Structures are given as C-alpha cells and as structure tokens.
C-alpha positions in Angstrom: 12.1 14.6 -13.0 9.3 17.0 -11.8 9.1 20.4 -13.5 8.0 23.6 -11.8 5.8 26.0 -13.8 4.7 29.6 -13.4 1.2 30.5 -14.4 0.2 33.8 -16.0 -3.2 34.8 -17.2 -3.4 36.8 -20.5 -6.2 37.8 -22.8 -5.5 34.7 -24.8 -5.9 32.5 -21.7 -3.7 30.7 -19.2 0.0 30.5 -20.1 2.3 27.9 -18.4 6.0 28.6 -18.4 8.5 26.0 -17.4 10.9 27.5 -14.9 12.9 24.9 -13.1 13.1 21.2 -12.4 12.8 19.3 -9.1 14.6 16.0 -9.0 12.9 13.5 -6.8 14.9 10.4 -5.9 14.3 7.6 -3.4 15.6 8.0 0.1 14.8 4.4 1.0 13.1 1.2 -0.1 10.6 -0.9 1.7 11.1 -4.7 2.3 8.3 -7.1 3.2 6.5 -10.2 2.1 4.4 -8.6 -0.7 6.3 -10.1 -3.6 3.6 -9.1 -6.2 1.1 -6.3 -6.6 -1.8 -8.8 -6.3 -2.7 -9.2 -2.7 -1.2 -6.0 -1.4 -3.9 -4.2 0.8 -5.7 -1.5 -1.1 -5.2 0.9 1.8 -2.7 1.2 4.6 -3.7 0.0 8.1 -5.9 -2.9 6.9 -3.3 -5.6 7.6 -1.7 -4.4 10.8 0.0 -7.7 11.6 2.2 -7.5 8.5 5.6 -6.0 9.3 7.8 -4.1 6.8 11.3 -2.8 7.0 12.5 0.6 5.6 16.1 0.5 4.4 17.7 3.8 3.7 19.8 4.6 0.7 23.4 5.3 1.3 23.2 9.0 1.3 20.5 9.0 4.0 21.9 6.4 6.4 23.2 9.2 8.7 21.5 8.4 12.1 20.8 12.1 12.5 18.1 11.8 9.8 15.9 9.8 12.2 16.9 11.4 15.5 13.9 11.5 17.8 11.6 9.7 15.3 10.7 7.2 18.0 8.7 10.0 19.7 6.0 9.3 17.1 3.8 6.2 16.9 2.9 6.6 13.2 4.6 7.9 10.1 3.5 9.2 6.7 5.3 7.6 3.8 5.4 9.3 0.4 6.3 6.7 -2.3 6.1 5.8 -5.9 3.8 3.3 -7.7 6.8 1.5 -9.2 4.8 -1.6 -10.3 2.3 0.4 -12.4 2.2 -0.5 -16.1 -1.0 1.3 -17.2 -1.2 5.0 -18.0 -3.3 7.4 -16.0 -6.9 8.1 -16.9 -9.3 11.0 -16.0 -11.7 8.4 -14.6 -11.1 5.1 -12.9 -13.1 2.1 -11.6 -12.6 1.7 -7.9 -12.7 -2.0 -6.7 -15.0 -0.9 -3.8 -17.7 0.0 -6.4 -17.5 -3.4 -8.0 -15.1 -2.3 -10.8 -18.0 -1.2 -12.9 -18.7 2.5 -12.0 -16.3 5.2 -13.1 -15.4 8.1 -10.9 -12.8 10.9 -11.3 -9.2 9.9 -10.6 -8.9 12.7 -8.0 -11.9 11.3 -6.1 -10.0 8.1 -5.5 -6.7 6.7 -4.4 -6.2 4.8 -7.6 -2.6 4.1 -8.5 -3.1 5.2 -12.1 -2.5 8.9 -11.6 -0.9 11.7 -13.6 2.0 11.5 -11.1 2.3 8.0 -9.7 2.8 9.0 -6.1 1.4 7.2 -3.1 0.7 8.3 0.5 0.4 5.8 3.4 0.2 6.0 7.1 2.1 3.2 8.9 2.8 2.4 12.5 6.4 2.7 13.7 7.2 -0.6 15.5 10.8 0.2 16.3 14.3 1.0 15.1 16.8 -1.8 14.5 20.3 -2.2 13.4 20.5 -3.5 9.8 23.3 -4.6 7.5 23.9 -1.0 6.4 22.8 1.1 9.4 19.6 1.8 11.2 16.3 0.6 9.7 12.7 1.4 10.6 10.3 -1.5 11.3 6.7 -0.5 10.5 3.4 -2.2 10.3 0.2 -1.8 8.3 1.8 -0.8 5.1 0.2 -1.1 1.6 3.5 -1.1 -0.4 4.9 -4.0 -2.4 8.4 -5.2 -1.6 11.0 -3.0 -3.2 8.8 0.1 -3.5 10.8 3.4 -3.5 10.1 5.8 -0.7 10.6 9.5 -1.4 10.0 11.0 2.0 9.0 10.2 5.6 7.0 12.6 7.8 5.6 12.1 11.3 1.9 11.6 11.7 0.5 14.4 13.9 -2.8 13.4 15.5 -3.9 17.0 16.4 -3.9 18.1 12.7 -3.9 14.8 10.7 -7.0 13.3 12.4 -10.3 14.8 11.5 -13.0 12.7 13.3 -16.0 14.2 11.4 -14.4 14.1 8.0 -16.5 12.6 5.1 -15.2 9.4 3.5 -17.3 9.3 0.4 -18.3 5.9 -1.1 -15.5 4.2 0.8 -17.5 4.6 4.0 -20.1 2.2 2.7 -17.5 -0.6 2.4 -15.2 0.0 5.3 -16.4 -3.1 7.1 -16.3 -5.4 4.1 -14.2 -8.3 5.4 -14.5 -11.9 4.5 -14.4 -15.0 6.7 -11.2 -16.9 6.0 -10.9 -20.7 6.4 -7.5 -22.4 6.5 -7.7 -26.2 6.9 -5.8 -27.6 9.9 -3.4 -29.6 7.7 -2.4 -26.4 5.9 -2.0 -24.4 9.1 0.6 -26.9 10.2 2.8 -25.7 7.4 2.7 -22.1 8.8 4.0 -20.2 11.8 1.4 -18.4 14.0 2.6 -15.1 12.5 2.0 -16.4 8.9 -1.4 -17.6 9.8 -2.3 -14.2 11.2 -0.8 -12.4 8.2 -2.5 -14.6 5.6 -5.9 -14.4 7.4 -5.8 -10.6 7.4 -4.8 -10.4 3.7 -7.4 -12.8 2.4 -10.1 -11.3 4.6 -9.7 -8.1 2.4 -10.6 -10.2 -0.7 -7.8 -9.4 -3.1 -9.7 -10.7 -6.1 -10.8 -8.3 -8.8 -14.2 -7.1 -7.9 -15.8 -8.3 -11.2 -14.7 -11.9 -10.6 -17.1 -14.1 -8.6 -16.3 -17.5 -10.1 -16.5 -20.1 -7.3 -14.7 -22.6 -9.4 -11.6 -20.4 -10.0 -8.5 -21.0 -7.9 -6.5 -17.8 -7.2 -2.8 -17.5 -6.2 -1.3 -15.0 -3.8 2.5 -14.7 -3.3 3.5 -13.8 0.2 7.0 -14.2 1.6 8.2 -17.6 0.2 4.7 -18.9 0.0 2.2 -19.4 -2.8 -1.3 -19.4 -1.2 -4.0 -21.0 -3.4 -7.5 -20.0 -2.4 -11.0 -19.8 -3.8 -14.3 -18.0 -3.0 -17.2 -20.1 -2.0 -20.3 -19.8 0.2 -19.5 -16.1 0.9 -16.1 -16.9 2.4 -12.5 -17.3 1.3 -11.1 -20.9 1.6 -7.4 -21.7 1.3 -7.0 -24.9 -0.7 -3.2 -25.3 -0.8 0.1 -23.7 0.3 3.3 -24.1 -1.6 6.8 -23.0 -0.7 9.3 -21.4 -3.1 
C-alpha cells in the first residue's frame, strides 16, 4: 500500500497530511534461471545472453494490453525487490567501491531503499504463446526468478538516451570484467547457451567485493545447475558443475 500525502508549510514547519492510498499490485512475474539473489547481475544489460519470460497475472492477460508492443526494441520494467531482507539505510556501501565506502542511498541503485522498487531496461526478444496466454521474452534482465513486475513501459531512445550524461563512480568500473575459465570436461556437461550464460555471469564477479580469498569455493545457482567457482590469478575458474 502506498499512501499519497499533501504538503503544507506553516509557521511551525512542514505538515504532511495523509489523503489517499494507492494500491500497487503485480501485473506480471518474471521467470528465468536466476534461482537465488546471489549471481544476479547488479545492473540490467550486463548479461545479454540470458533470456527471461514475463508471465502476466490473470487480470492482465488481455492481448490488447500488449498490442503494438513489438514496435519497441527495449522495455522499462518497474518491479519490486521481493528478496530483500534488510531494512533501508540513508547510506549504503556499493560493491563497485569495494564494499567499504558509504554513499547516500539516492546516489546508488542499491536494493535497500525506502520503497523497494527497481527499474530495469531489457531487450524485447519476442512475444510467444504461453500456458496462460501471451508472454514476453526479454533479455538482459537483472531480476531474480519470481520477481513481481508492477509496470511495463516502452524505452524511447529520443528521450531516454542521454549520451553526455554523467555516470558518477560507476563510470570508473564499467569495464570491470573478469576472464572466466571453464575446463573442457565441465563444458561437456553444458549446452552452448549455458556456457555463454555462465561465462557472462561469472565475468561480472558475483562475489562480495570484500572477499578475495583464493582458497574459497563459491556456489552460484543457475537454472538446474550449481556452479562451483573460485577466484585465482586474477580470473574466475569453474571447479565443478552439479545438477539439481
């Protein structure tokens, strides 16, 4: 439930008066291979090979809701951080700054916000027939499987793209990708698509920024796979792949 307030300024200060309530409910849910929060890309567009499906809730399965949506190559998704467990904080520690420096929450895209709402740009790959009506196939998402979507809007290049915009501290780390090594015997367990997906995800280095233990084995759940990997010699090496 989101409440709408009116603001009035008096001699005693600013007065907020609750006027009405805005009910926000999911229109759809996303389905993909990101079974846990760990390993999900920290921004949209960083793992373009990974496909997701948007399944609409019953009330919004009317095909008229997505009429002409195929005219657009990309979409904005407004969604909820449904896997958050921590409360919001005025300052957060962005992973790109090593997890040590604190900056204001509104100067980041941290999920720990006063209102846990996310915004992502995804590529529309197509429209398909699902079990319960039309579904949208998208790529480049940064949403975990089962995330509720509250709204979908078209991406408009002529207003949404600002080439000379400043990117803050994130600009210094936009090319921070790791080399990923998957041994041949492990690649034989995977499809070509899975190899591409896993390589993209691990190249983003999903580890917490403060952990650099070369002896530690990390686990990433993707689709029906458990990918075991470690960091060594400035690269990510896959050491085992388990199913189920």
